[in-house]
C-alpha positions in Angstrom: -25.7 -11.7 -10.0 -27.6 -14.7 -11.3 -26.8 -14.8 -15.0 -23.8 -14.4 -17.1 -21.9 -11.2 -16.3 -21.0 -9.0 -19.3 -19.0 -5.8 -19.5 -21.2 -2.7 -19.8 -18.4 -0.1 -19.5 -14.7 0.4 -18.7 -13.7 3.1 -16.3 -10.5 4.7 -14.9 -10.1 5.3 -11.2 -12.0 4.4 -8.1 -14.2 7.5 -8.1 -15.5 6.9 -11.6 -16.1 3.2 -10.7 -18.0 4.1 -7.6 -20.1 6.7 -9.5 -21.1 4.3 -12.3 -21.8 1.4 -9.9 -23.8 3.5 -7.5 -25.8 4.9 -10.4 -26.6 1.5 -11.9 -27.4 -0.1 -8.6 -29.7 2.8 -7.6 -31.6 2.0 -10.8 -31.9 -1.6 -9.8 -29.0 -3.1 -11.8 -26.5 -5.1 -9.7 -22.9 -4.7 -10.7 -19.5 -6.3 -10.2 -16.1 -5.3 -11.4 -13.1 -7.0 -13.0 -9.5 -5.8 -13.4 -8.9 -3.9 -10.2 -5.9 -5.9 -9.0 -3.2 -3.5 -10.4 -5.1 -0.5 -9.1 -5.4 -2.0 -5.6 -1.8 -3.2 -5.3 0.1 -0.4 -7.2 -2.4 2.5 -7.4 -2.0 2.6 -11.2 -4.7 4.6 -13.0 -2.6 5.9 -15.9 -2.8 4.9 -19.6 -5.3 2.1 -19.0 -3.2 0.3 -16.4 -5.8 0.9 -13.7 -8.8 0.3 -15.9 -11.8 -1.5 -14.4 -14.6 -3.2 -16.3 -18.0 -2.7 -14.7 -20.1 -5.8 -15.3 -23.8 -6.5 -15.2 -26.0 -9.5 -15.8 -26.5 -10.2 -19.5 -30.3 -9.7 -18.9 -29.6 -6.1 -17.6 -27.2 -5.1 -20.3 -29.6 -3.2 -22.5 -31.1 -1.3 -19.6 -27.6 -0.5 -18.3 -26.4 0.7 -21.7 -29.5 2.9 -22.1 -29.0 4.5 -18.7 -25.3 5.2 -19.4 -26.2 6.6 -22.8 -28.7 8.9 -21.2 -25.9 10.2 -18.9 -23.6 10.8 -21.9 -26.4 12.6 -23.7 -26.9 14.9 -20.6 -30.4 13.6 -19.9 -29.3 12.1 -16.6 -26.5 12.9 -14.2 -24.1 11.0 -12.0 -24.3 12.9 -8.7 -21.0 13.3 -6.8 -22.7 14.4 -3.6 -24.7 11.2 -3.3 -21.4 9.2 -3.0 -19.5 11.4 -0.6 -21.7 10.8 2.4 -21.5 14.6 3.1 -25.0 15.5 2.0 -26.3 18.5 3.8 -29.9 19.2 4.5 -31.5 22.4 3.3 
């Protein structure tokens, strides 16, 4: 990332983190995370203890928020199968 990193969303658990990051990066928005130390060392994901902030460049914040809002509205979808590596060909 070249600019100032800002929080676009906070997620719980590694699966949700990977989904959000893969989705944003597939749409051309580089990401980084902050706050994963507890989760990595103690496997906490309960009551906010394992929360991770997904961060993007300040210049990408509006686009990232728009994409995530479209997911929340049901216009777009975070696909589980694209992250598993187990995609099967039809």
